[in-house]
C-alpha positions as CSV (number, residue, x, y, z in Angstrom):
1,X,0.1,-0.1,0.2
2,X,2.8,2.0,-0.1
3,X,2.2,3.2,-3.7
4,X,-1.5,4.3,-2.6
5,X,-0.2,6.4,0.5
6,X,2.0,8.7,-2.1
7,X,-0.9,9.2,-4.3
8,X,-1.9,12.7,-2.9
9,X,1.8,13.9,-3.1
10,X,2.5,12.5,-6.6
11,X,-1.0,14.0,-7.9
12,X,-0.4,17.3,-6.2
13,X,3.1,17.5,-7.9
14,X,1.9,16.7,-11.2
15,X,-1.0,19.2,-10.6
16,X,1.4,22.0,-10.0
17,X,3.6,20.9,-12.9
18,X,0.3,20.7,-15.2
19,X,-0.6,24.6,-14.0
20,X,3.0,25.8,-14.6
21,X,3.1,24.3,-17.8
22,X,-0.3,25.6,-19.0
23,X,1.1,29.1,-18.1
24,X,4.1,28.7,-20.0
25,X,1.8,27.6,-23.3
26,X,-0.6,30.3,-23.0
27,X,2.8,32.7,-22.8
28,X,4.5,31.4,-25.5
29,X,1.6,31.3,-27.9
30,X,0.9,35.1,-27.1
31,X,4.5,35.8,-27.9
32,X,4.7,33.7,-30.8
33,X,1.8,31.6,-32.0
34,X,3.4,30.0,-34.9
35,X,6.5,28.2,-32.8
36,X,6.4,24.5,-33.6
37,X,7.8,23.4,-30.3
38,X,4.7,24.7,-28.3
39,X,2.7,21.8,-29.9
40,X,5.3,19.5,-28.1
41,X,4.6,21.0,-24.9
42,X,1.1,21.0,-25.4
43,X,1.1,17.3,-26.0
44,X,3.1,17.1,-22.4
45,X,0.4,19.1,-21.0
46,X,-2.3,16.6,-22.3
47,X,0.0,13.6,-21.1
48,X,0.2,15.0,-17.7
49,X,-3.8,15.7,-17.6
50,X,-4.1,12.1,-18.4
51,X,-1.8,10.9,-16.0
52,X,-3.8,13.0,-13.1
53,X,-7.1,11.4,-14.4
54,X,-5.4,8.0,-13.8
55,X,-4.1,8.8,-10.8
56,X,-7.5,9.7,-9.5
57,X,-9.1,6.9,-11.2
58,X,-6.5,4.6,-9.5
59,X,-7.6,6.2,-6.1
60,X,-11.0,6.0,-6.4
61,X,-10.9,2.0,-7.7
62,X,-8.6,1.3,-4.8
63,X,-10.9,3.2,-2.1
64,X,-13.8,0.9,-3.6
65,X,-11.7,-2.0,-3.0
66,X,-10.9,-1.1,0.4
67,X,-14.6,-0.4,1.1
68,X,-15.4,-4.0,0.0
69,X,-12.7,-5.3,2.3
70,X,-13.8,-3.5,5.3
71,X,-17.3,-4.8,4.7
72,X,-16.3,-8.1,4.6
73,X,-14.2,-7.6,7.8
74,X,-16.7,-5.8,9.7
75,X,-19.3,-8.3,8.9
76,X,-16.7,-11.1,10.2
77,X,-16.1,-9.1,13.0
78,X,-20.1,-9.0,13.9
79,X,-20.2,-12.6,13.4
80,X,-17.3,-13.4,15.8
81,X,-18.7,-11.1,18.2
82,X,-22.1,-13.0,18.3
83,X,-20.3,-16.4,18.7
84,X,-18.0,-15.0,21.4
85,X,-21.4,-14.0,23.3
86,X,-22.9,-17.4,22.9
87,X,-20.1,-18.9,24.1
88,X,-19.7,-16.4,27.4
89,X,-23.7,-17.5,27.6
90,X,-22.9,-21.1,27.5
91,X,-20.1,-21.1,30.1
92,X,-22.4,-19.2,32.2
93,X,-25.1,-21.7,31.9
94,X,-22.7,-24.6,32.9
95,X,-21.0,-22.8,35.9
96,X,-24.6,-22.4,37.0
97,X,-25.5,-26.0,36.6
98,X,-22.1,-26.9,37.9
99,X,-23.1,-24.6,41.6
100,X,-26.4,-26.5,41.6
101,X,-24.5,-29.6,41.4
102,X,-22.3,-28.7,44.0
103,X,-24.8,-27.3,46.1
104,X,-26.5,-30.7,45.7
105,X,-23.5,-32.8,46.6
106,X,-23.2,-30.9,49.9
107,X,-26.6,-31.7,50.8
108,X,-26.1,-35.4,50.2
109,X,-23.0,-35.3,52.0
110,X,-24.6,-33.6,55.1
111,X,-27.6,-36.2,54.7
112,X,-24.7,-39.2,54.4
113,X,-23.2,-37.9,57.7
114,X,-26.4,-37.8,59.5
115,X,-27.3,-41.4,58.3
116,X,-23.9,-42.5,59.8
117,X,-24.4,-41.0,62.9
118,X,-28.1,-42.4,63.3
119,X,-26.4,-45.8,62.3
120,X,-23.4,-45.6,64.8
121,X,-26.0,-45.0,67.7
122,X,-28.6,-47.6,66.3
123,X,-25.7,-50.2,66.4
124,X,-24.5,-49.4,69.6
125,X,-28.1,-49.6,71.2
126,X,-28.8,-52.7,69.3
127,X,-25.3,-54.2,70.7
128,X,-26.4,-53.1,74.3
129,X,-29.9,-54.2,73.9
130,X,-29.1,-57.3,72.2
131,X,-26.0,-58.1,75.1
132,X,-28.7,-57.4,77.8
133,X,-31.6,-59.5,76.1
134,X,-29.2,-62.5,75.8
135,X,-28.3,-62.0,79.4
136,X,-31.8,-62.1,80.3
137,X,-32.5,-65.3,78.3
138,X,-30.0,-67.1,80.4
139,X,-30.4,-65.6,83.7
140,X,-34.1,-64.9,83.9
141,X,-35.2,-67.0,81.1
142,X,-36.8,-64.6,79.1
143,X,-39.0,-65.3,76.5
144,X,-36.8,-66.3,73.5
145,X,-39.4,-65.6,70.6
146,X,-39.5,-62.2,71.8
147,X,-35.9,-61.6,72.2
148,X,-35.6,-63.0,68.6
149,X,-38.3,-60.2,67.2
150,X,-36.2,-57.4,68.8
151,X,-33.2,-58.7,67.2
152,X,-34.8,-59.0,63.9
153,X,-36.3,-55.5,64.3
154,X,-32.8,-54.3,64.9
155,X,-31.2,-56.2,62.0
156,X,-33.9,-55.0,59.7
157,X,-33.5,-51.4,60.8
158,X,-29.8,-51.6,60.4
159,X,-30.2,-52.9,56.8
160,X,-32.5,-50.4,55.8
161,X,-29.9,-47.6,57.2
162,X,-26.9,-49.2,55.4
163,X,-29.1,-49.5,51.9
164,X,-30.0,-45.8,52.4
165,X,-26.3,-45.1,52.9
166,X,-25.1,-46.9,49.9
167,X,-28.1,-45.1,47.6
168,X,-26.4,-42.0,48.9
169,X,-23.3,-42.8,48.1
170,X,-24.0,-43.8,44.5
171,X,-25.9,-40.3,44.1
172,X,-22.8,-38.6,45.4
173,X,-20.4,-40.4,42.7
174,X,-22.7,-40.1,39.8
175,X,-23.1,-36.4,41.2
176,X,-19.2,-36.0,41.2
177,X,-18.8,-37.7,37.9
178,X,-21.3,-34.9,36.5
179,X,-19.5,-32.4,38.1
180,X,-16.1,-33.5,36.7
181,X,-17.4,-33.7,32.9
182,X,-18.9,-30.3,33.4
183,X,-15.5,-29.0,34.7
184,X,-14.1,-30.9,31.5
185,X,-16.5,-29.0,29.6
186,X,-16.1,-25.5,31.0
187,X,-12.2,-25.9,30.5
188,X,-12.8,-26.3,26.7
189,X,-15.3,-23.5,26.5
190,X,-12.9,-21.2,27.9
191,X,-10.3,-22.4,25.7
192,X,-12.7,-21.4,22.9
193,X,-13.5,-18.1,24.4
194,X,-9.6,-17.3,24.5
195,X,-9.4,-18.3,21.0
196,X,-12.3,-16.1,20.0
197,X,-11.0,-13.2,21.8
198,X,-7.7,-13.6,19.9
199,X,-9.4,-14.1,16.6
200,X,-11.7,-11.0,17.6
201,X,-8.8,-8.9,18.1
202,X,-7.0,-9.6,15.1
203,X,-9.8,-8.8,13.1
204,X,-10.4,-5.5,15.1
205,X,-6.4,-5.0,14.2
206,X,-6.9,-5.7,10.6
207,X,-10.3,-3.3,10.4
208,X,-8.4,-0.3,11.9
209,X,-5.3,-0.9,9.5
210,X,-7.9,-0.9,6.6
211,X,-9.8,2.3,8.0
212,X,-6.4,4.2,8.4
213,X,-5.5,3.4,4.8
214,X,-9.4,4.5,3.8
215,X,-8.9,7.6,5.6
216,X,-5.8,8.7,3.7
217,X,-7.4,7.6,0.5
218,X,-10.5,9.6,1.1
219,X,-8.1,12.6,2.3
220,X,-6.5,12.3,-1.1
221,X,-9.7,12.2,-3.0
222,X,-11.0,15.2,-0.9
223,X,-8.2,17.0,-2.3
224,X,-9.2,16.7,-5.8
225,X,-12.9,17.1,-5.2
226,X,-14.3,14.0,-5.4
227,X,-15.6,13.4,-1.4
228,X,-18.6,15.3,-2.0
229,X,-19.5,13.6,-5.0
230,X,-18.9,10.3,-3.2
231,X,-21.2,11.2,-0.2
232,X,-23.9,12.5,-2.9
233,X,-23.9,9.0,-4.3
234,X,-24.0,7.5,-1.0
235,X,-27.1,9.5,-0.4
236,X,-28.8,8.6,-4.0
237,X,-27.8,4.6,-3.2
238,X,-29.8,5.0,0.4
239,X,-32.5,7.1,-1.2
240,X,-33.0,4.2,-4.1
241,X,-32.9,1.6,-1.5
242,X,-35.5,3.2,0.9
243,X,-37.6,3.9,-2.4
244,X,-37.2,0.1,-3.2
245,X,-38.4,-1.1,0.0
246,X,-41.4,1.5,0.3
247,X,-42.6,0.1,-2.8
248,X,-42.6,-3.8,-2.2
249,X,-45.8,-5.9,-2.5
250,X,-45.5,-7.1,1.2
251,X,-47.0,-3.9,3.1
252,X,-47.7,-4.8,6.8
253,X,-50.9,-4.4,8.4
254,X,-51.2,-3.9,12.4
255,X,-53.9,-5.1,14.5
256,X,-56.2,-2.2,15.6
257,X,-54.9,-2.5,19.3
258,X,-51.2,-1.2,18.2
259,X,-51.4,2.3,17.8
260,X,-50.5,3.9,14.2
261,X,-46.9,5.3,14.1
262,X,-47.8,8.3,13.1
263,X,-49.8,9.0,16.5
264,X,-46.5,8.7,18.3
265,X,-44.9,12.1,17.7
266,X,-42.9,13.2,20.8
267,X,-43.7,9.8,22.6
268,X,-41.0,7.2,21.2
269,X,-37.6,6.3,23.2
270,X,-34.4,6.8,21.9
271,X,-32.9,3.6,20.5
272,X,-29.7,4.1,22.9
273,X,-28.5,6.1,25.3
274,X,-26.2,8.6,24.7
275,X,-25.5,12.2,23.5
276,X,-26.4,13.6,20.2
277,X,-23.5,14.2,18.2
278,X,-25.0,16.1,15.4
279,X,-28.1,18.0,14.8
280,X,-30.6,16.7,12.0
281,X,-30.4,19.0,8.9
282,X,-27.2,20.7,9.8
283,X,-24.4,20.7,7.4
284,X,-22.5,17.4,6.6
285,X,-19.0,17.9,5.1
286,X,-20.3,20.6,2.7
287,X,-22.6,23.3,2.3
288,X,-25.0,21.1,-0.2
289,X,-25.4,18.2,2.0
290,X,-27.8,17.8,5.2
291,X,-27.5,15.4,8.0
292,X,-30.9,13.2,7.3
293,X,-30.6,11.5,10.7
294,X,-28.6,11.9,13.8
295,X,-25.6,10.1,15.6
296,X,-26.0,9.0,19.3
297,X,-22.5,8.8,20.9
298,X,-22.4,5.3,22.7
299,X,-20.1,2.7,24.0
300,X,-19.5,-0.1,21.6
301,X,-21.6,-3.4,22.7
302,X,-24.5,-1.4,24.3
303,X,-27.7,-2.4,23.3
304,X,-29.7,-1.1,20.6
305,X,-33.5,-1.2,20.6
306,X,-36.5,-0.8,18.4
307,X,-38.2,2.4,19.0
308,X,-41.6,0.8,18.0
309,X,-43.3,-2.3,16.8
310,X,-42.3,-3.2,13.1
311,X,-41.0,-5.7,10.7
312,X,-37.5,-5.9,9.8
313,X,-37.1,-5.1,6.0
314,X,-33.5,-4.7,6.0
315,X,-30.6,-6.3,8.0
316,X,-27.2,-6.0,6.2
317,X,-24.1,-3.9,5.5
318,X,-24.6,-0.8,4.0
319,X,-21.8,1.7,2.4
320,X,-21.0,4.4,5.0
321,X,-23.6,3.0,7.5
322,X,-22.1,-0.4,8.2
323,X,-24.4,-3.1,9.5
324,X,-27.9,-1.5,9.2
325,X,-31.4,-2.4,10.2
326,X,-34.5,-0.8,8.8
327,X,-37.8,-1.3,10.5
328,X,-41.1,-0.8,8.8
329,X,-43.6,0.4,11.1
330,X,-46.6,1.2,8.5
331,X,-48.5,3.4,6.8
332,X,-45.1,4.6,5.3
333,X,-43.1,5.1,8.2
334,X,-39.7,3.6,8.5
335,X,-36.7,3.7,11.4
336,X,-32.8,3.3,10.4
337,X,-30.4,2.0,12.8
338,X,-26.6,2.3,11.5
339,X,-23.2,1.7,12.6
340,X,-24.2,-1.5,14.4
341,X,-21.6,-3.8,15.8
342,X,-24.0,-6.9,15.9
343,X,-27.0,-7.6,14.4
344,X,-29.3,-9.8,16.4
345,X,-32.5,-9.8,13.9
346,X,-32.6,-10.8,10.4
347,X,-34.9,-9.6,7.6
348,X,-38.2,-10.8,7.7
349,X,-38.4,-10.6,11.6
350,X,-41.1,-8.9,13.8
351,X,-39.6,-7.0,16.7
352,X,-41.7,-5.3,19.5
353,X,-41.0,-1.6,20.5
354,X,-38.0,-1.6,23.1
355,X,-36.8,-5.3,22.1
356,X,-33.1,-5.3,21.2
357,X,-32.0,-5.5,18.0
358,X,-28.6,-5.0,17.7
359,X,-25.5,-3.9,19.5
360,X,-23.7,-0.3,19.3
361,X,-20.6,-0.4,16.9
362,X,-18.5,1.7,14.6
363,X,-18.9,-0.1,11.2
364,X,-19.1,1.5,8.1
365,X,-15.5,3.1,8.9
366,X,-16.7,5.1,11.8
367,X,-13.8,6.5,13.9
368,X,-15.9,6.2,17.3
369,X,-18.8,4.1,18.5
370,X,-22.4,5.2,18.2
371,X,-25.7,4.7,16.7
372,X,-27.0,6.3,13.5
373,X,-30.6,7.0,13.5
374,X,-33.2,7.9,11.0
375,X,-37.1,8.2,10.8
376,X,-38.3,8.2,7.5
377,X,-42.1,8.9,6.1
378,X,-42.6,7.7,2.7
379,X,-38.7,8.3,2.0
380,X,-38.5,11.7,3.3
381,X,-36.3,12.1,6.5
382,X,-37.8,13.5,9.6
383,X,-36.4,15.1,12.6
384,X,-36.1,12.5,15.4
385,X,-36.0,15.1,18.1
386,X,-39.5,15.7,17.1
387,X,-40.6,12.1,17.5
388,X,-38.4,10.8,20.7
389,X,-38.8,11.8,24.2
390,X,-36.1,14.3,25.6
């Protein structure tokens, strides 16, 4: 990428040379229009013009390639983040099960200790009573049948206690085996989590490097007056997407007990907690460009919630907006949620107001995390501050 990073300097030098040569050509023709050497200089100027155009096209082509790489990387980061959360949830579930098993083991061990204590006292009592009955049998000629019944009772009771102890021992052994298995599985999950975190860090580093290169290329294109055009093209693409979604055949219909979106002006909750980083309708990198929505500054990983009930009609990566969700609320109303780290819903899903649909991120080449939020009615942007509670 060293050649691409020097595009700006090379192009600037060529542009200055171009200006100087044009001045020389114009001066030369004024002094002596018939000078044949000026034709050569003119061809040289035309050649340099072609070089400048080539550099511009090269920079734009490379920028588009990096945008595609950025998209692929951010989508992979989203998937990796989601897998990481799933692993963490599974580890927590298994740890909860392990804790319950350990509590069960402790309870059974207490019961086992108590059973052993009862059995010891019983054996001592049976021994003493048995010896006493035997002496009575010899000295007092006690009824042997009565003594036999007493001894048989103690023998049955002792066997019952022994069976109970053996049963508890078996249970403890089973639980210990399950605990050992859970510990082993948790260890494997922890290793998986470590690998997943390492992979995530690699992807984040790759994205940062790509973003840095993309920033330099955007700066180079800006110096040539192309960024405004790029942003205009982006707005046209988004407008085309909104129009396409708005004209689809599967219009959603709500039940009568759900209030129409149009009646909720000033009553909606914001999709995420944070400070507004821009004003709706304010200038955006050029006097002819205005913000169609707002950016809410929020920490990466925070929840992004749907502002109202609706159907998700778009859930994918979109240029400059990153991982984007669009929800149709009926009657031509849509809400857009961009820059997300991870999407938790897919196209076609129904969501309720306040339901978590994504996690805050900085996709789309953003330098800081947040949520880009728009409200549109029949394709026309609405001011979110007039719709959401202050």
